[in-house]
C-alpha positions in Angstrom: 25.4 17.2 -14.4 22.4 14.7 -14.3 19.6 14.9 -16.8 16.4 16.1 -15.2 12.8 15.8 -16.2 9.5 17.5 -15.3 6.7 15.6 -13.8 3.2 17.1 -13.2 0.9 15.9 -10.4 -2.8 16.9 -9.7 -3.3 17.6 -6.0 -6.3 18.4 -3.8 -5.9 22.3 -3.3 -6.4 22.0 0.5 -3.9 19.2 0.9 -1.4 21.2 -1.2 -1.8 24.2 0.9 -1.3 22.3 4.1 1.7 20.2 2.7 3.3 23.4 1.3 3.0 25.0 4.9 4.7 21.9 6.5 7.5 22.1 3.8 7.9 25.9 4.6 8.2 25.0 8.3 10.8 22.3 7.5 12.8 24.8 5.4 12.5 22.8 2.2 10.8 23.5 -1.2 8.0 21.2 -2.4 10.3 20.1 -5.2 12.9 19.2 -2.7 10.2 17.2 -0.7 9.2 15.3 -3.9 12.9 14.5 -4.7 13.4 13.3 -1.2 10.4 11.0 -1.4 11.7 9.6 -4.8 15.2 9.3 -3.3 13.6 7.2 -0.5 11.6 5.0 -2.8 14.8 4.1 -4.7 16.8 3.5 -1.6 14.3 1.3 0.2 12.7 -0.2 -3.0 9.4 0.6 -1.3 7.0 3.3 -0.2 9.0 4.9 2.8 5.9 4.9 5.1 3.2 2.6 6.2 0.0 2.4 4.1 -2.9 1.1 6.0 -6.5 0.9 5.1 -8.6 1.9 8.1 -11.7 0.1 6.9 -10.1 -3.3 7.3 -11.3 -5.3 10.2 -8.1 -6.7 11.9 -9.9 -9.9 13.2 -11.0 -10.6 9.5 -7.4 -9.7 8.3 -5.7 -12.2 10.7 -8.3 -14.8 9.8 -7.5 -14.3 6.1 -3.7 -14.5 6.8 -4.1 -17.6 8.8 -6.2 -19.1 6.1 -3.8 -18.2 3.4 -1.0 -19.9 5.3 -3.2 -23.1 5.7 -4.2 -22.9 2.0 -0.5 -22.6 1.0 0.3 -25.6 3.1 -2.6 -27.6 1.7 -1.4 -26.6 -1.9 1.9 -28.2 -1.3 0.3 -31.4 -0.1 -2.4 -31.6 -2.9 -2.8 -29.5 -5.9 -6.2 -31.0 -6.7 -8.4 -28.5 -4.9 -7.1 -25.2 -6.4 -10.6 -23.8 -7.3 -12.1 -24.5 -3.9 -9.3 -22.7 -2.1 -9.8 -19.6 -4.4 -13.6 -19.8 -3.8 -13.0 -19.8 -0.1 -10.6 -16.9 -0.3 -13.0 -15.0 -2.4 -15.9 -15.6 0.1 -13.6 -14.3 3.0 -12.6 -11.2 0.9 -16.2 -10.5 0.1 -17.3 -10.9 3.7 -14.6 -8.5 4.7 -15.6 -5.8 2.1 -19.3 -6.0 3.3 -18.3 -5.3 7.0 
């Protein structure tokens, strides 16, 4: 038999009640749900669902991704301007966080 351990988690009481109700409807215990989550993390080596920030402006995100690709390409060509690239990326990130 495998060795088991106890792990405690603090939860918002309303979210706990709602989640426990869903688990009951699914016919599983909260402990089984947590074990299923951990099993999926191990199997997929990732969080087994999408995590998104609803406050991110998609146009800004696409602009940042495009800029990162351009910046990466320019780093390959010339390593002299590292600080300028990081400064520009910081400016884009700051602009995005203010929107």
